[in-house]
ZASE-960395 format. One record per residue (C-alpha): residue in one letter; residue number from 1; x, y, z. Coordinates in Angstrom, 1 decimal. Layout:
<nodes>
{node A; NUM; {X; Y; Z}}
...
</nodes>
This chain:
<nodes>
{node M; 1; {-3.8; 25.5; -0.6}}
{node L; 2; {-7.4; 26.6; -0.2}}
{node E; 3; {-7.7; 27.3; -4.0}}
{node K; 4; {-6.2; 23.8; -4.7}}
{node L; 5; {-8.8; 22.2; -2.4}}
{node I; 6; {-11.7; 24.1; -3.9}}
{node S; 7; {-10.5; 23.1; -7.4}}
{node Y; 8; {-10.2; 19.5; -6.4}}
{node L; 9; {-13.6; 19.4; -4.8}}
{node S; 10; {-15.2; 21.2; -7.7}}
{node Q; 11; {-13.9; 18.7; -10.1}}
{node E; 12; {-14.6; 15.6; -8.0}}
{node L; 13; {-18.1; 16.7; -7.0}}
{node D; 14; {-19.0; 18.3; -10.3}}
{node I; 15; {-20.1; 21.5; -8.6}}
{node P; 16; {-19.1; 25.2; -9.4}}
{node A; 17; {-15.9; 26.3; -7.6}}
{node D; 18; {-17.5; 29.5; -6.6}}
{node S; 19; {-20.0; 27.6; -4.5}}
{node I; 20; {-17.2; 26.4; -2.2}}
{node T; 21; {-15.7; 28.8; 0.4}}
{node R; 22; {-13.3; 28.6; 3.3}}
{node D; 23; {-16.3; 28.1; 5.6}}
{node T; 24; {-18.0; 25.3; 3.5}}
{node T; 25; {-18.4; 22.2; 5.6}}
{node F; 26; {-17.7; 18.7; 4.4}}
{node E; 27; {-21.2; 17.8; 5.6}}
{node S; 28; {-22.8; 20.4; 3.3}}
{node L; 29; {-20.9; 18.8; 0.4}}
{node H; 30; {-22.3; 15.4; 1.5}}
{node L; 31; {-18.8; 14.0; 1.9}}
{node D; 32; {-18.6; 11.0; 4.2}}
{node S; 33; {-15.5; 9.7; 6.0}}
{node L; 34; {-14.6; 7.4; 3.0}}
{node D; 35; {-14.8; 10.4; 0.6}}
{node T; 36; {-12.6; 12.4; 3.0}}
{node V; 37; {-10.0; 9.6; 3.2}}
{node E; 38; {-9.9; 9.2; -0.6}}
{node M; 39; {-9.4; 13.0; -0.9}}
{node L; 40; {-6.6; 13.0; 1.6}}
{node M; 41; {-4.9; 10.0; -0.1}}
{node D; 42; {-5.0; 11.9; -3.4}}
{node L; 43; {-3.6; 15.0; -1.8}}
{node E; 44; {-0.8; 13.1; 0.0}}
{node E; 45; {0.3; 11.6; -3.4}}
{node E; 46; {0.1; 15.0; -5.1}}
{node L; 47; {1.9; 16.9; -2.4}}
{node G; 48; {4.3; 14.2; -1.2}}
{node V; 49; {3.3; 14.7; 2.5}}
{node D; 50; {1.7; 12.6; 5.2}}
{node L; 51; {-1.7; 14.0; 6.1}}
{node E; 52; {-2.7; 11.7; 9.0}}
{node L; 53; {-5.6; 13.5; 10.6}}
{node E; 54; {-5.4; 13.8; 14.4}}
{node E; 55; {-8.8; 15.3; 14.9}}
{node K; 56; {-12.0; 15.8; 13.0}}
{node L; 57; {-12.0; 18.8; 10.6}}
{node N; 58; {-15.3; 20.3; 9.7}}
{node T; 59; {-14.6; 23.0; 7.0}}
{node I; 60; {-12.5; 23.3; 3.9}}
{node G; 61; {-10.6; 26.1; 5.6}}
{node E; 62; {-9.6; 23.9; 8.5}}
{node L; 63; {-8.3; 21.3; 6.1}}
{node A; 64; {-6.4; 23.9; 4.1}}
{node D; 65; {-4.8; 25.2; 7.4}}
{node F; 66; {-4.0; 21.6; 8.4}}
{node I; 67; {-2.3; 20.8; 5.1}}
{node E; 68; {-0.3; 24.0; 5.2}}
{node S; 69; {1.0; 23.2; 8.7}}
{node K; 70; {2.2; 19.8; 7.4}}
{node L; 71; {4.0; 21.5; 4.5}}
{node D; 72; {6.0; 23.8; 6.7}}
</nodes>
């Protein structure tokens, strides 16, 4: 899942994938809450799962873990 998120963000933000790690924060990528909601909607559609966030996630790794928990 982490690789999928990194690929998605790399394409959407037009930045090199190798500049994004598990510890990269959404803030450092300059993603606001609207950007995050749009990303989650795209991922929900692609994965066929509801990704309603219950708490604020700060890093790409936290989001990857959250999505994986929803896929189980």
